[in-house]
C-alpha positions, 0 to 999 in steps of 0.5 A: 308949444311952449311946454313941449319945447322946455320939456325937450330942453330939460329931458333929463332934469325931468327924468329926475325929479320923477325917479325922486318924486317916485322914491320919495312917495314910495308907501313905507311898507313897500320900501321896506321891501326894497333890498337896495341898501341896509345899512344905517343912514341909507335913506340919508345917501339916497337923498345925497345922491339924487339931489347931486343928479338933479342939481348937477343936470339941472345946472347943465341943463340951463346951460347947455340951454343957454339960460343964464349964459351972460351971468352964471351966478344966476344958473347957481342961485336958480339951481340951488333954489329949485332943488330946495324948492324940490326938497321941501316938496317932497318932505312936505308930500311925506309929511301931508300925504299920511296913507304913505306912513312917511315922515317929514325929516330935518335931516333928510332936507338937510341931505337934499340941501348938501347934495345940490350944494355938491351937485352945483360945485361939481358942475361948477368946477368942471365947466371952467 
């Protein structure tokens, strides 16, 4: 019952996590077939956008569900920590799952962090 309530309360954030994990775990041979963006550093832009979306929705879901209402700084700390955790997990899986023929990248992790920072900053700004 508790898990079911959590899924309902955080459905937006969970949906974005599913999209992020799906995009980060596409095998390289299939990733090259996607002609969505073809310019230098498009991968970094995708990481930035994914983590802006994730951290913004996580921040929103925390506020909307009354989590850490008495201490808004905790929302920022938790949202940033979970965003960084997700970034580390995706990079580790790209490294560990050899069959994907993908590689972990510090630059991707940096852009995950920048995206999370931008998303949280935006949400803190509009929620005032």
